[in-house]
N, C-alpha and C positions, 0 to 999 in steps of 0.2 A: 784809703781812697775808695769812694764808691765806684761801681762799674760804670763805664761810659754808656750812654744811650745808643740806640740803634742808628747807624750811620745814615741809612736812607731816610728815616723819619726826620732826623735833624737837618739833613740836606734840604728837605722840603720846608721845614720850619724856618730855616734861614732865608730861603727864597720868599716865603710868605711874609715874614717880618720885614724884609727889605722892601717888598712891594707896598706894604702899609706905610712905610716911611718915604715912599715915592722914589725908591731906588730900583733900577732894573739891573740886577747883578749879571744877567746873561749878556746884556748889551755892554756893560762895563768890562766884562771879561773879553768879549769879542773885540772891543775897541782898545784893549790893552791897558785900561785904567786899573784893573786888578789882575794879578797873576795867579797861577796854580797854588802857590804857597799861601797867598793871602786868602784865597777861597777856602783852602783846606783848614786854615787857622780859624776862619769864621765857623765852619762846621764843627771843628774840634771844640771850640769854645762853647758852642751850643750843646754839644754832647756832654760837657762837664756840668752843665747847669742842673741844679736839683729841683727846679720849679717849672717843669715842662707844662704842667696844667695851666699856669698863669699865662704862658705864651699861647697856649691853645685858646684861652679866653680872649686875649688880645686879638688874635686872628679872627675868631668867630664873632666877637662882639666889641669891635674897636671903639664904638661910641660910649659904651658902658664904662670903660676905663680911661676915657679922655684922650685916646690916641687920635681920634678924628672927631671934629665937632660937627 
C-alpha cells in the first residue's frame, strides 16, 4: 500500500473540491448534516488517491476539465 498523502493538504483539497461541486462542508458539518466520522472518511479517501495532480488541475482550471461550464 502506498503511503498516505499529507493530512493537511488533503483536508484543503476536500474543501476545495466540495466548493467546486457547490457544497459547503463547513456549513454541512455545523448544521449536523455530516459528522466527524464522515468528514474524516472524506479526507482519508482523498489521502489514498494516487492522482493528486488531477485534483489540483480540477481546482485550478475547472473549465478545462469540464467541471464548470
